[in-house]
N, C-alpha and C positions, 0 to 999 in steps of 0.2 A: 504494500500500500504506500501511497505517496506521502503520507503523513505518519509520524511516529505515534506509537501508543501513548506515550506521556503527553504529547502535545494535544492529541484528541481528548484525553481525559481531562487535562487542565482547562481546556477551552470549555468543555461541557460543564465542569464543576464551577466555573466562574460566572456562567450565564444566569441572570435573574430568573426566578420561576413564578413570580406572581402573575395572576390572570390566566386566561385560557386561550391565549394567542399561541398557536403552534407554528407560526411562520418560520421559526428558527430551524425546523426540520426540513425545510425545502431543499431538495437535492440530497438529503441524508436519510430520510425515512418516508414511507408512504403508508396510507391507510385507506382502504375502500370506504366510501360513504354509503349509508343506508339508502335504499332506493326511494324511500318516502320523502326525503328532504325535510328534516324537522324544522329548520329555520323558516322555510317557505310556508309550511303548514301553520307554524306558530304565527307568522306574520298575517296570514289570512284570518285566523281567529282573532288576533289583536285588532285588526281593522274593523271588526264587528262588535267588539266588546266596549263596555262603558267603564268598567273598573277591573283592572288586571293585576295579578301578583306573580312575580317571577321568583321562585324559591331557589336559594343557593345559586345566585347569578354568576358566581366567580368574579371575573374582572368586568362583567357586563357586556362582553363582546357580542354574544348572540343576540341579546335584547337590543343593543344599540344598532344592530345590523338590519333591523326590519324597517320598512318605510313609514308605517303609521303606528303611533302609540295611542291607546285609549286616553280619554280626558283625565282619568285617574290611573296612574301606573306606578306600582311600587315594586322594588326588588329587595330581597334580603340576602345577606352574606355573612358568614361567620369568621372568616380568616382576615385579620386586620389588614395585611397588605392588599388583599383583594378588595376590601371595603374602600380603601383609598383609591385604587384604580377604577373601580366601578363608579364611585362618586364623581370622579373627574370626567369619566366618559358619559355618564347617564344624566347628570344634573343639567347640562346644557340642552338636553332633549326633553326636559320637563319630568324626568323620572326620579322619584324619591328613593334613596338607598337607605335601608335600615340595617344597622349592625345587629345580628341576631344569631345566637349559637344554634347548632344543629341539634336541638332538643325542644320538646314541647314546653309551653304552648307557643304558638305563633302570636306575635304581639298585635293582633287585630281582632275586631269585633266579629261576632257570629254573622254569617251571610254577607260579609263585606265585599266580596268579589264575584263577578259573574264568570271570570276566567282565572284559573291558576295554571301556571306552566312551570316546567322544571326540566333542565337538561343534565343528566347524569348525577342525580342526587346521591349523596353518601348514604343517607338513611331516608326512608319514606315514612312519614308519620300520617297514616291514612286518616285517623280520627280527626286530626287537626285540619287536614285538607278538606274533609267533608264539612267540618264546622264552619270554616271561613267561606265556603262556597255558598252562594245564594241558591235557592231552589231553581232548578233548571240550569244551573251553572255547570261548567265543564273543567275538568282537569285534563290537560294535554301534556305529555312528557315523553322524553326519550331516556330510558333507563339502561344502565349497563347490565348485560345478561350474564348467564352462568359461564364459568371457566374462561372469562375474558382475558386474553393475552397470557394464558396459563403456560404456554410453551416457555415464555420468558420467566414467569414466576417460578416454575419448577426447575428451570436451569439453575437458579440461585438457591432455592429453598428445598429442592427435592420434591418427590411425589406428595401431593396434598390429599387429605382424606376426602372421601366421597361427599360428606356433608358440606365441605368447603366448596367443592366443585358445584354443588347444587344450590348454594345459598342465595343466588340471585336469579333463580328460575322464574320465568314469567308467571307460572302457575301460582307462585307465592304472592305476586302482586295482584293477580285476579282475586285470590282469596282475601287478601288484606283490604282491597277496595270494596268488595262485596260485604265484608264484615262491618265496614264503616258505613254501609248504607248506600254506596254508590253503584250505579249500573255500568257495566262494561259496554262501551260502544265499539271499540276497536282494540285489538291486541295482536301484534305481529312481530316476528323475530327474524333476525338475519345474523349470520356469521360472516365476517369480513376480513379479507387478507391484509396483513401488515408486513412490511419489510423494513428492517434496520440495516442500512448500508455501511455504517461504521460504528465503532464502539462508543464514540462521543454521543451519538443519537440514543444509544441504550442508556448511558449514564444520565443524560438530560431527561429522558422519559421517566426513569426511576426516581429522579429528584423531584420531578413535577407531579407525577401521579404517585403520591407517597404511600398509598395503601397497597400498592402492588407487592413491594418487598419492604415491609415495615422496618423502619430504622436503617434503611439503606445508607451506607457511606462507601465512598471509593476505597478508603483504607481497609475496611472490613472485607471487601470483596475483590481486592486488587488482583489476586492470583486468578480467580475465576474470570474476571474481566479480561485479563491478559489471554487466557485460553480462548475466550470468545472472540477477541480481536484477531487471534491467529486463525480461528475457524472461519471467520468472515473473509479474511485475506485469501484463504485456500479454496473455499467453497462458494463464496458469494454471500449476499444478504441473509441475515437471520430472519426466518419467516415465523410469524405468529398469527393468531386470529382473534380479533375482537368480537364480542357478542353485544348486540344491541336489540332492544325491543321498544316499539312504539306502543304507548298505552293512552287511550282516551276513555275517560269515565265521566259519568254525568250524575249530578245530584237530582233525584226525582223532584218534580214540581210539588 
């Protein structure tokens, strides 16, 4: 490879990780996108809503990228660096950003929103989503599915138990939504190819998506990273598969 292991590692380790802008990966890693086009779907729903909530907005990039926001639009985020980034990005668009931890309750009144959206929530608190939705309101989200990018996870952590592989199965979301009194309108899943073309992309991904290899540090995994660097050099990009599901649920009138 034309760049050394240490240089790739140092470059990736120095890159800031706040927000959900993945442009740094251009030319270094690729991921197929789900066929349904979540941001486009969300934008269509937002254009028809009067009061909308985006839970766990990250740096606000997805919400900022839609053409029309409802008269009342609020976003929540729990990680302080992302709160700062989302505030800078969304306030000029008239969107309020609320710092809120990933735990109930949501800091809003009952039936406050006719639309709640979320892209890749860490945890889904179905009872709270149902509570803040107005009767007839919709929850539209793209969730991470089961065994997502586990080729990479298991490269570093070894084989994971079956219950870990199954923990984000869409059937669990269906059950949770229905238990909270919501009706499932749409639920579909896809597995999508990912390629990591250099070891820097792997390091940056694991620093950014911190729950993949909890507590990941370059020093702890340097030997394993070097082995993967050599493997990529000999065999080409490291291939993994992400799992995504689209879920739309409705609070009955």
